[in-house]
N, C-alpha and C positions, 0 to 999 in steps of 0.2 A: 459558583463553581469559580475558583481561581487556578490561573493557569502561573505552575511553580517548578522549578528544580531541583534537585538535588544540591547540598552545597559543591561537591568535587563535580559535578555536572555545570553547574556555574560557571565553572573554571574553565570550561571547554569555548570553543570558537564556532559562535551560532550564528545563523545567516539563516530571516526568515521574511516575512511579508503584515504588513497591517494595513488597513483602511483607515484613514484620517479624513476626518469630517471636513467637507470645502477644499479636499485636496484629491484625496482619490487615494490608490495603493501606493504603498511604500516602503522601499527596502531599508530593513533593520537590522540590527545585531544586537547582541546584549552584554552590556560591560556595568558590572559591580551592581547588578540587579537592575539595570533600568535598559529600555529598550531605547536605542538610537539611532535616531532616521540618517541614514547614509546614502542615500539616494543622489545621484550625480549623474553629469552628462556622460562621465566616463563611464557610468555603470547605473543606465538608468531603471534596468530589470534583474532580477536574481541570475538571468539566463546572460547577460553581461557579464556579472561577476564572475560565473563560473568559465566565461571565455577568455578572460586572462589569463596570461603567462603564470599567474602564482594566487588564484584567488584568496587562500587562505592569509597571504601578506596585505592583500589590499584590506579586507576586512578587518584586520588587527588595525592596520594605520588610518584608515578612515577617516576623516572628519565627518561629526553631525551634531545633530540637534535632538537633545534630548526628549523623548515623545510622554513617558511615563514609566512607573515602577512595573514590572513582569507583571503582578498580581493584580493591579490596576487595568489591565485591557479585558477586553469584553470577547464572548463568542461571536460569531458572524451571525445574526440573526437576518441579514437581509437588510439594514435600516441603515443608508446612509449616512444618517446622522449622529451616525453611533461609532465611536474609535473601538476596533475589531480586529483580531487576530483573520488572517487569511491562509488558504495553503501554503505555503512556501514556496512552491514552484510558477511558472507564471509563463513564457512561452515557449516550454518544452514539451515534446508529445510527450502522453502518457502511458507507457505500456507496461506490460505484465506478463510474467513467464508463470507457467503450470506445470502442475505436478514434476515437481523439483525435489518432493522427497517422497520415499517410497512407502512411507505409509499410510500419507495421503493419497497417494496413487492407487491403493489397494482400493482407499473409501469413492475415488472416480469410476472405479473399474465396478463396483458394487451400483453406484449410482445410474450407471448408463446400463447395465443389467437389469435393473429395477425398472427401467424407463421412467425415474421420477415417483413410483409410486414406494411411501416408505416401510410401508410394511412388509413387502415384498422384499427393499433392501434390508431388512434386518435378518430375516430369512437367508438370502443368499451371504451376508456378511459372516453369520456362523459358519456357514459351509464351505467359503472359500478365504475367508479375509487373513487368518492366524498362516492357512501355508502359502498364498502369494506373498504375504509381509516377510514374512522369513527368509524367501528364497531371494529375497529381491536386495535386502537391508543393506546390504555390504556391496553391491554389484556398479562398476563404474559405468555410467551411459556408454554406449557404441565399443565396448569392451568384447573381446572375444568369451567372454566369461555371460556377459548379457545377452549377445546372439545366441548360446546355447542355451539359456533361460530361455528366452522368445520361442525356441525351435519346440521347447518340452511344454510350454503354456497353449503352443498352437495346437502339439499332440493331443491335450488334456482339452482344447474346446473352451478355454479362459482366456486369449488372446482378445485385446482389446486396444483401440486407438490411444487408451491412457496409456497403456505400457507402451507403447512405439514411442512414444512422445517422452516417457517416464524414464527407458533403459536404451533405449535406441540413440543414433549418435544426433540427432535435430532436437534442439531444444524447441517446444513450445513459446513461444512469443507471441502478444496477440494487443491490440490496441484495448486500453481498460475504457479512457473514459478521453472526453474532448480537451484539446487546449484550454486554460483558463476555469474548466469545468470543477474542478477538485473542490471541496470542502475542506477546512480546517480545524485545528482543536477547538471542540464546544460547538462545534456547529450540528445541527439534525441530520441524518444519514437517512437514504431514502431506498425504500421497497417497491418494486412496481405492486401496484396494489392486484394484480391477479395472482400473486408468488401464494403459496400454503406451505413452502419447504424452505427456507432461508438460512444462512448463516453470518458471522463474522469471518474474514480471514484475516489475521493479526501475521503483518509482514514487515521487513524491514524492505525499505527503497532507497535504491542508490541515486544518487544526480550522476549524469551523463553528459559532459559536452561533446560539441561538432567532433572533437577529436578521437572519441572514444575513450577518454581519460575521465576517472573517477574520483571526485574531490569531497563530496561528504556522503552523509547519507540521514534517513529520516524513519518515521513509522507512518503504515498506513493500512487501512481497511480496505483490501478488495472484496466488497459487499457482494456476495454469489446468491442467485437464486437456483438451488440446487433441483427443484421440479424442473423449472424450463431447462437447463443444461441437459440435466437427463433424461428428458425426452428425445433431445435431437442436441449435440455438438453444434449443428448448422444455427442452434437458438442462441450460442456464446453471447453475442452481442447485445442480445435482450436480457442475458440472465446476467452482463456485466454491466452495460452502460444505460444507467437511469438516470435521472436527475436527484443528484447529491446522492449516489449510489458510491462513489469514489472519495474518502477521506486521507488527507495525509495531512503529519503534523507531529510535533507542534512546532519546529524549525529543524533546517537543517543543520548537523553538528560536521564542520568541515574536518578534514582529516589534518591531525597535525600532530605532534609530539604528544599530547595528552590523549587523541582518540585515533586508531590506526585502523586500515582495514583488516588487518590480525585480529582486532578488537572487536571488529564486526564479526568476521566469520568464529567467534568462541558465542555470541551473544544470545540469552535466554529470554523470549519475548514472554511473559505474562499477559494472558487474557484473563478479565473478568466483566461476564455479564449478569446485570443486575435488573432483576425484574420488577415492574409493578405490580405483578403478583407475589413477591417474595422468594422469586426463585432465583438462585444465584450458580452461577457454572462459573468454572477455575479452568482453565486450560495451559498448555505451555507449547512454544515452537524453539525447538533449539538448533540454531543454523550450524551447530558441530552435525549434525545428520544429514546436512542437504546433501543430496546426490548430484549436484553439478556445481561446481566452483564458481561463485557470481561473476569472476572475471572471464570465464568461459561464455556466460550466458552472454556478458556486455559485449564479448568477441562476436558471439552468433550475430547479436542485433545489430550493431553497428560496424562498418567498413565499407571497403571498395565498393562492395555489393549492395551496402542501404545505406545513404548519408540522412544524418540530423542537422541540419543548419542552426537550428535553435538549440541542438540537443534534445537530451529525453531524460525522465523519471522513470524508473524501472523497478517495479516491484519483483520480489526474487521468489516468491511464493511461500507456502505455509505447511507447517506438519501437524497443524489441527486441523481434524477434522470431527465434530460433533457428533457423537453416538448416543450420550445418555438421555433415556426418556423425558420428556418435560412434561407431557399431561398423560397422553394413551400410553400403554405398554409396547414397545415395537415399533412406535411412530418416530422415534430420536428427536432432536432438539430442532426448534425453528423458533425464531423471535416473535415476541410479543411487541406490537408499538408500546414504547415508553421503555422498552428494555435500555439501559445505560452501559455502552460499551467501553471498557477502558483497555486501551492495550500500553503496556508499558515494557521500557526496557532501560537496565542500567549502564547509563552511559549516553541515552536517548532521548529520555524523560518519558513523555506520558501522552497520549490520543485518546480523549475522552470524547463520545458523540452519544446521542439519543437515538433510537429508530423512530422513524415515523413513514410514512408512504409518501412515495416521490411525488405522488400530485398534492401533499399537504406540505413539503419542504417549500422554502423560499423558492421562486422560479430563478432560473440560470440569466442573465440579462446583461452582463459586465463582460463582450467576448473580447476579441480583438479589435476589433476595429473603436471599440467605444477606450483600451487601452491606448492604443495611437493616438487619438483624437484627447486622450486625456492629458500623455505626455507630450504631445507638441504642444497643445495650452500650456503648458510648464514651463515651456522652454527646455527640453531635457533630450528633445529629437534633433 
């Protein structure tokens, strides 16, 4: 497995992190196909780069040391003696917005009504899926039209907490995982060993600084346990936050003249799952179909009502909700151990990970205290 970008993507402005043996986590950019270490006292972390007045200008002109050619860096498998790609975020909070696409919102309603049972979900999907999806696709959340649809659905006995955050005025934003716990390109991603119904969630992830500005974007896999969340929304943290259950990468692409927020709003994410059993699943998530504008989700997340002094990374949700049967008719899709999941998007590269149990993925041991000690030992603080 080799990390690569297309020729036109390679001309973008990139920011990421690698683990350098004997040194630790380093901030890198891509120049001429080579990873360049630009860690400095001015910006020893990715968080610090995004807090600068002009992050793009800093990355473009920062001096640094060539680490290796991009294809020569390895996935992170927890070996401190190996040069490896890390998730590109560091000190930022890891947040996710849910139910931001009408079609996936329908699937969440089905999931809740089925209480985590895939066979019941299939029957409910046939009964109500098309009707709700067709009626809500073009509704602006919080609008008069949305409130009218809400009243109609309540009258039909189909109202749900997922529809509330899907078409109501308030976005769902939750904590996906802990700071520094995300895994990067090529790493194993983890499923809770008790889960029997789960799936990948291909999403764009925004970098947001403490001032609510959005300097960059990347890709993410918001791994989801559908059986846990379907049993109860109060199990959301158990469904979302497990060892290695959050993948982000390969690197942040900074917004500049070559790639803008407008490009991101039109992005198409391509998902491929290749199973050890020969099964192949393909899917798409089109950002043009998002029900809430990304800038509105950011405004609802950070502001005078809630501060993030180290910024955050924000998953924007997905249109993708797999319903294709994998084994037993009517039971839909679920992962098998060894599945290779690739999320690709023109302009942002590709994020590839292999599915394991969370109990089999490398343990997360390098936390905030370890990072602070490491940076202090390198005279970067």
